[in-house]
C-alpha positions in Angstrom: -16.7 -17.7 66.2 -20.6 -17.2 66.1 -21.5 -20.8 67.5 -19.2 -19.8 70.5 -20.0 -16.0 71.2 -22.4 -15.2 69.3 -22.8 -12.0 71.6 -19.7 -11.0 70.8 -19.7 -11.9 67.3 -23.1 -9.5 66.7 -20.9 -6.6 68.8 -17.8 -6.9 67.4 -17.9 -8.7 64.2 -14.5 -6.7 63.4 -11.0 -7.8 64.3 -7.4 -6.6 63.9 -5.0 -9.0 62.6 -1.7 -8.4 63.5 0.0 -9.2 60.0 -3.4 -8.3 58.0 -4.7 -5.3 59.3 -9.0 -5.1 60.2 -10.8 -8.4 59.0 -14.3 -9.5 59.8 -16.1 -12.4 60.9 -18.1 -12.8 57.8 -20.4 -15.9 59.1 -21.6 -13.5 62.1 -25.1 -12.4 61.4 -23.6 -8.4 62.0 -21.7 -8.4 59.2 -22.8 -5.9 56.5 -22.3 -6.6 53.0 -20.6 -3.7 52.2 -17.3 -4.1 54.1 -15.9 -0.5 54.3 -14.5 1.6 57.2 -17.4 4.3 56.2 -20.0 1.3 57.3 -18.3 0.2 60.0 -17.4 3.6 61.8 -19.4 3.2 65.1 -18.1 -0.3 65.3 -14.6 0.1 64.3 -14.3 2.9 67.1 -15.9 0.7 69.9 -13.1 -1.8 68.5 -10.2 0.5 68.8 -11.5 1.8 72.2 -11.6 -1.9 73.5 -8.0 -2.5 72.1 -6.5 0.6 73.4 -7.8 -0.4 76.9 -5.9 -3.8 76.8 -3.1 -2.1 75.5 -2.6 0.4 78.1 -3.9 -2.1 80.6 -0.5 -4.4 79.9 1.8 -1.8 79.3 1.0 -0.4 82.7 1.4 -4.3 83.9 4.8 -4.3 82.0 6.0 -1.0 83.4 5.2 -2.4 87.1 7.1 -5.4 86.6 10.1 -3.6 85.1 10.3 -1.0 88.2 9.7 -3.9 90.7 6.4 -2.7 92.0 
């Protein structure tokens, strides 16, 4: 990830895996050694905000499609 998208890696060293839950890109330079929710509270909030935006976006598209809009 860091080789391809270093900016994203630094801003969002965390991701949510559908089967595992919260994960970190350990090769990213911004990953902290002590990997706890408390140490990542700001980054985790930004990540959740981003996911909520995309979930809402796609829900709206699906709803429009189902209504035939």
